[in-house]
N, C-alpha and C positions, 0 to 999 in steps of 0.2 A: 227617046220616048220611054224606053223601059226604066230609065233612071228617074224620069218625071213621074211615072207611075208609082215607083217605089217611094219617092219622097212623099207623094200624096197618100200613100198607104202608111206612112210613119208618123205617129204621134200619140201620146198616152198619158194615163194617169190612173193610179191604183188607189181605190178607196182605203182608208185606214180606220182602224178601231181605236187608235192611240189619241188620247185627248191632247197630248203634246203636240200633235200635228194640226189641231184646230186653230186656224189663223183667220178666222172670219173677220175679224176687225182690222186685219193687216191690209196695206195697199198691195193689190195683186201684182202691179208693175214691179215691185220690190222682190216679190216671191218668184216671179218668173224668171228674173235675171240669174244666169249662171249656165251651167252645162249639164244637159239632161241625157240619160241613157234610155234609148228606145227599147223597151222590153216585149211589149206585145202589140199585135195588130188585130183587132176583133177577137181578143182573148188567146189568139194563138202566139206562141213564142216567135220571136223574130227569126230565129234559127230554122222555123219551118218554112220561110220565104227564101231566105239566102243565108249561107254561113258567114255573116258579116256582123260587124259592131258598127251601130249607127247612132250618132249623138247629135242632138240640136243645142245650139248655143245662142242664147239671148242676152245681148250686151245692153248696158245701161244707155249707151249712146243710140240705141235703136238698130243697131246691126244684127242680123240673123245669119247664121252659118250651119251648114250640115257637114258633119264629118263622117266619112266612111272608112273604117279601119284606121283612124287616126289622120287621114288626109282630108283636107277641106275640099268637098266636091261641089257644094252648092252655096251661093250667097244672095241674100236679099235684105230687106228691112223688115222690121215688125212693129206692130202698133196694137195698143189695147184700146178697146172702146171704152166710152165714158162710164158705163156701169159695170166694167170689169167682168163681162159675160162672154166676150169674144176676143180672139187674138187673131191678127191677120199677118200673113207672109205669104209671099209668092202669089199675090193677089187672090188668095183664098182666105175666108173667114171661117175659123175653127171654134166651135162652142167649147167653152171651158166647163167641163163637167165637175172637176175636183182640181184644186190647187193648194198644196201645203208647202211647208218648207223643204220636203223632200220627195213628194208625189205629185204628179201631174197627169191629168186624164183629159183628152181633148177628142172632140168629134168633128168629123168632116160631113156635114149633112148634104143629102141630095133631095131633089124633089120627090124621088121614090124613097120612103124610109128604109126600105130593104137594102138600099145601097149605101147606107150610113157607115163611115168607117171610123171606128174608135181606136185611138192610140194611146198606150200607157207607158209613162216614164218614171224613172227614179233619178233623183239629183246626184250628180257626181260629187263625191265628198272631197 
């Protein structure tokens, strides 16, 4: 259960001031593919929760994996909705707040807005 809660607490994207990162015309499914490092949850560094490294991997074939300290700990599939505003994995639908070549910010909304979780990631180079 703790692992599931941690997984649900993990997802991100940091806003960027650099125009080079503005890919509003690009297909979001192409941007999301790759390995993403989780940096913050609700603005708090991941190290505030546990001293671990968590990465999300979105593959072009629809596979989704979570790595904890380099070990594959969770697997699912992912899907992007038709208007590129939500990504779904583990049966949860996350709002895409920001997605560029190297930054992703996702939110997991709840009926009570005060419970919404915001995850911020940077893409692995």
